[in-house]
C-alpha positions in Angstrom: -155.9 215.6 115.7 -155.6 218.8 114.1 -158.1 221.3 112.8 -157.4 222.5 109.1 -159.6 225.1 107.5 -159.8 225.5 104.0 -161.2 228.9 101.9 -163.4 227.8 99.0 -164.7 231.0 97.9 -167.1 232.2 100.8 -167.0 228.8 102.0 -165.0 227.4 104.6 -164.4 223.5 105.2 -163.0 222.4 108.1 -160.9 219.2 108.1 -159.8 217.3 111.0 -156.4 215.3 110.5 -153.9 213.3 112.0 -150.7 215.5 113.0 -148.8 213.4 111.5 -151.2 214.0 108.4 -150.0 217.3 108.4 -146.1 216.2 109.0 -147.1 214.4 106.0 -148.4 216.6 103.2 -146.2 219.6 104.8 -149.3 221.8 104.9 -148.9 225.4 106.2 -150.9 228.8 105.9 -151.8 229.5 102.2 -151.2 225.8 100.7 -153.4 224.9 97.5 -155.6 222.2 98.6 -158.5 219.3 97.5 -160.8 218.5 100.2 -162.9 215.1 99.3 -165.6 214.1 100.9 -167.6 210.8 99.9 -171.0 211.5 98.6 -172.6 209.1 101.1 -170.9 210.9 104.3 -173.0 213.9 103.5 -176.5 215.1 105.1 -179.0 217.8 104.1 -181.2 219.5 106.1 -184.4 221.0 104.4 -184.9 225.0 104.9 -183.8 226.6 108.1 -181.3 225.3 110.5 -180.8 227.9 113.1 -182.7 225.4 115.8 -180.9 222.7 114.5 -178.1 222.2 117.7 -175.2 219.4 116.0 -171.7 218.8 116.2 -171.1 218.6 112.6 -169.0 221.6 111.5 -169.0 221.9 108.1 -172.1 223.9 107.1 -172.9 224.9 103.8 -176.0 226.6 102.2 -176.9 225.5 99.4 -179.6 224.9 97.0 -180.7 221.9 95.0 -179.6 221.5 91.4 -180.6 217.8 91.1 -182.1 214.7 92.3 -181.3 211.5 91.2 -183.3 208.7 92.4 -182.7 205.0 92.1 -184.3 202.1 94.0 -183.2 202.1 97.8 -180.7 205.3 96.7 -180.4 208.7 95.2 -178.3 211.2 94.2 -179.1 214.9 95.2 -176.5 217.5 93.6 -176.3 220.9 96.1 -174.9 223.8 94.6 -172.7 226.0 97.2 -172.0 229.2 95.3 -169.2 227.7 92.7 -169.4 224.3 94.1 -171.3 221.6 93.6 -171.6 218.6 96.7 -173.6 215.0 95.7 -175.5 213.7 99.2 -176.0 209.8 98.2 -179.2 209.4 100.6 -181.8 207.0 101.1 -185.4 206.6 98.8 -187.1 207.2 102.6 -185.2 210.3 103.4 -185.7 212.3 100.0 -189.9 211.4 100.0 -190.2 212.5 103.9 -188.4 215.6 103.5 -189.9 216.3 100.5 -186.7 217.6 98.1 -186.9 219.2 95.1 -185.0 220.8 92.6 -184.5 224.2 93.3 -185.3 223.7 97.5 -183.3 225.1 100.2 -180.8 223.4 102.0 -178.1 222.7 104.1 -175.2 220.4 103.4 -173.7 219.4 107.0 -170.4 217.0 106.3 -168.5 216.3 109.7 -164.4 217.6 110.1 -163.8 213.8 110.4 -164.9 213.3 107.0 -163.2 215.8 105.4 -160.1 214.7 103.4 -157.4 216.5 102.2 -154.9 216.0 99.1 -152.0 218.4 97.6 
């Protein structure tokens, strides 16, 4: 496995990919890539995350732009600088955390869930 760091504006994402994947994509420093994450693999922390210890490599501070509630699930769109990330989470989680537009959150993504396209 290799850890590949992607710079997106002021933010960085770490992707854990196989060594074979690095070779197949012929990745090298300064390459342009697209990072893709399924919205179901995105977690949210409301408020300060300073006391939370978690193994996930990617923690991006942002603000909730919108909350679209369905019967069981919701799509929360978070703005992190110029990036817009979607988190598909349960409606119960929305209610328990009291998530609403404008709230400060930290987006959490495991490095193994970041796919790279070149």
